[in-house]
C-alpha positions in Angstrom: 3.8 34.9 0.6 0.8 35.5 -1.9 -1.9 35.1 0.7 -4.8 37.4 0.1 -5.0 40.1 3.4 -8.4 38.7 4.7 -6.6 35.3 4.6 -3.5 36.4 6.4 -5.8 37.7 9.0 -7.5 34.8 9.6 -4.8 32.7 10.2 -3.7 31.7 14.0 -0.1 31.4 14.5 0.3 27.9 13.9 -1.1 27.9 10.5 0.9 31.1 9.5 3.9 29.3 10.6 3.0 26.1 8.5 2.5 28.8 5.7 6.1 30.5 6.3 7.6 26.9 6.4 6.1 26.0 3.0 6.9 29.2 1.3 10.7 28.6 2.5 11.2 25.5 1.1 9.8 26.8 -2.2 12.3 29.8 -2.5 15.4 27.4 -1.5 13.9 24.8 -4.2 13.7 28.0 -6.8 17.4 28.6 -5.3 18.5 25.5 -6.2 17.1 25.3 -10.0 18.6 29.1 -10.5 21.9 27.7 -8.9 21.5 24.6 -11.3 21.0 26.9 -14.5 24.2 29.0 -14.0 26.4 25.7 -13.2 25.2 24.8 -17.2 25.9 28.3 -18.3 29.2 28.5 -16.7 29.6 25.1 -18.6 28.9 26.6 -21.8 31.1 29.4 -21.5 33.6 27.6 -20.5 33.6 25.1 -23.0 33.1 27.9 -25.7 35.9 29.9 -24.7 38.4 27.2 -24.1 37.7 24.3 -27.1 34.5 25.6 -29.4 35.1 22.8 -31.1 33.3 20.5 -28.5 30.6 23.2 -27.7 27.4 20.9 -27.9 24.9 20.7 -30.6 22.0 20.5 -28.5 21.5 21.7 -24.8 22.4 19.1 -22.2 18.8 19.5 -20.7 17.3 18.4 -24.0 18.7 15.1 -23.9 16.0 12.3 -24.7 15.6 10.2 -22.1 14.7 6.6 -22.9 12.1 5.2 -20.4 10.7 1.6 -21.0 7.1 1.8 -20.1 5.2 -1.5 -20.2 1.4 -1.6 -21.1 -1.1 -1.5 -18.4 -3.2 -4.3 -17.7 -7.0 -4.6 -16.9 -6.0 -5.1 -13.7 -3.7 -2.6 -13.0 -6.3 -0.1 -14.4 -8.9 -1.7 -11.6 -6.6 -0.9 -8.8 -5.9 2.4 -9.8 -9.7 2.9 -10.2 -10.4 0.8 -7.0 -7.6 3.4 -5.0 -8.6 6.6 -6.6 -12.3 5.9 -5.6 -11.5 5.2 -1.9 -8.9 7.7 -1.5 -12.1 10.3 -2.6 -14.7 8.7 -0.2 -15.9 6.6 -2.5 -17.6 3.0 -1.8 -16.9 0.2 -3.5 -19.1 -3.4 -3.7 -17.6 -6.5 -4.9 -18.7 -9.2 -6.5 -19.6 -10.8 -3.1 -21.8 -8.1 -1.6 -19.1 -6.9 0.8 -18.5 -3.0 0.7 -14.9 -1.5 0.9 -14.4 2.2 2.4 -11.9 4.4 3.4 -12.3 4.6 7.0 -8.7 5.0 7.9 
């Protein structure tokens, strides 16, 4: 699981169970990625063997996605900065002298 021996022996059973659960999730995701890549490889082989003229010039995963991103406004940047400050435990004083904290 990638834990050092000192850390491993300092864990209680509940913490160890959490590490095991996360490790198994990570392993499952890795297997899914390998399976997807193997499937794509099978498609390449199938195209190459059965109809070589239709073999793609570029890899399937090399497609460029056209994603429209709208410019960020000053208000958006201020909201994000306030949220980051509160999440990191900072305090915000507004123009009216009010104070905002993240106590929840």
